[in-house]
N, C-alpha and C positions, 0 to 999 in steps of 0.2 A: 868573782862570784861571792856573794855575802854568805857568811856562816849562819846557821839557824839562830844562835844567840844574838847575832847582830840584827837579824831580821826581827826577832822578838823585841829588841831594844827600839828599833825604828817603828814598830807597830805601837809600842807603849808611848813613844814620843809623839807620834801622830795623834793618838787618842788624847794625850794631855793637851796638845795644841788645839785640836779641833773642838775640844770641850772647854777650852780656856781654864784649865785646872791650875790653881796656884799650888805652891809647895805644900801647904798644910793639907789640902784636899788630896793631893797625889800621895802623900804619906799614909793616908787612910786606906788606900787600895789593898795592901797586904792583909789588912784585917777583914776586908770583904772577900778577898780571894787568897786564902792562906796557902794554896798549893802553888801559886805563882811567885817566883823569885825575881823581884824587880829591884834594880839599883835605885838610888835616890834620884830625884829630878836633876840635881846638879851633875851627877855622874852620867845620867842619860844625855844631858845637853853636851857634856864634854865628848862623849862617844859619837854623838851625831855630828858635832863639829869636826871631829877627826875623820869620820867616814865621808862626809860631804866635802871636806876641804874648805868649808865656809865657817868662819869664826865670828860670832856675834860681838860687836863692839858696844859697850855701854857708856853712855854719857850722862853725867849728873845734870839734872834740870831743876828749874824752879818748881816748887810744889804747886804753884798756881799756873804753870805752863807759860810763864812770861818769856823764858829764855833758856838756853842750854849753856852750861859752863864749859865752853870750848874756846880755842884760840886765845885772844887777848883777855877773855873773861874767865879763863880756866882757874885762876888763883883766887877768885872772889869767894868770900864766905857768906855773902847774902845777895839776894837779887837786887840789882840796882833800880828796878822798876817798882816792885811791891814791898821791898825791904824784908822779905821773909828769909829765914835762915836756910842755908844750903843743907846743913846737917842736923840730925836729931840729937837728943841728949846723949846718945851712945857714940857719936862721931860718925854715924853712917849717913850716906846721902838720903834725903827724904824722898826723892823721886829720881828715877833714871829712865832714860830713853834707850831702847835696844835698837841697834842699827845693824843691818846685814849689808856689808859692803857690796856694791854693785858689780864690780869687775869679776870677782870669783863666781858670782851667780850667772853672769853672762857667759863666762867660760864654760860653766857646767851645762848651760843650755846648748852651747855649740858642740859639746861632747856627746849629747844625747841625739841620736840620729833623727828621730821623728821631729823633735823640737827644732833641730838645726835646719831641717827641710822647711819648716814653717817660717823660720827666720829669714829664709831666702826670698820670701814674698816680695819685699821691697826691691831687691836686686833684680828679680825676674819680672817685675811689673812693667807693662807696656802702657805708656800714657795714651789717653784718648786722642786719636788722630785729629779730631775736629776741634780740639782745645777745650772740650767739655770737662766738667768736674764730676767724676764718679768715685773718687778715692782721695784720701788725704794727700797722696803722692801726686795728684793733679793740681794741688793748691799752689798759689803763687809764691808763698813763703818757701815751700820745699823746692820748687823749681828755681827760685832765685838762689837758694843755697847751693844747688847743684852747679851753678855757674860761678860761684864765689870761690876764690883761692883760699886755701887754709894758711893762715899766718899765725905763728906762735912766737911770742916775744920778739916781734919784728922780723922774724925769719920766715920766708915763703917756703912751705914744705913741698912745693912742686906738684901740687894736685888740688882738685876741687873737692868740696864736701860731697860725700856719697858717690865718688867716682869708682870705688871698689864695690862690687856686688855684695861683699861680706860686711860692709860698713853697717852699723846699727843706728837707726833713727829712733831716738827716745822722745816721748812727749810727756809733759808734766802739767798737771792742772792742780792748783792749790786753792781754788775758790771754796771757801767754807772749811778749809782744813783745820782741824782741832784734834791733836793727838790724844787728848783725854776727854772723857765725857763731861766732866764738870767744868770745862773751859767756858768762860762767860763771853769771851771775845774771840773772833777768828781773824 
């Protein structure tokens, strides 16, 4: 059970996220509501990460959204595509991408009873007996995956994709994806 101060922190964090408040705007709230005692947005984020068990990962990115400085590109000082500097004059990244790791989010969904029940839809789904398509799980790609053995690094894991009702099928669409509004190309 959450304490009242933690509930207040979560309400404040939800307000900041839902209204897309930046640090400067959030710092002005105490002037508008002097009776409310709010921690800084940084402290709010830290407490929410602790309470949720989900910690945001931040990756430096090109200011023009060309690429992220990860993997073999993590030590670069400028974008190899548009040649813009990674850091500002103060040595801070000019742009960062915030990433919420998928695994802890899926685990949190599984721990919430109502959401966990909804996640069972795929496992409980009964395909159309006539071979018709009324759901994504009637599609040929999904059905072919259900027959395919899982092989990782050349080792057969002894089962097929989605053979366990708890397995999670994820879909991803990136058509037109642009993480920042000013992006000229997708």
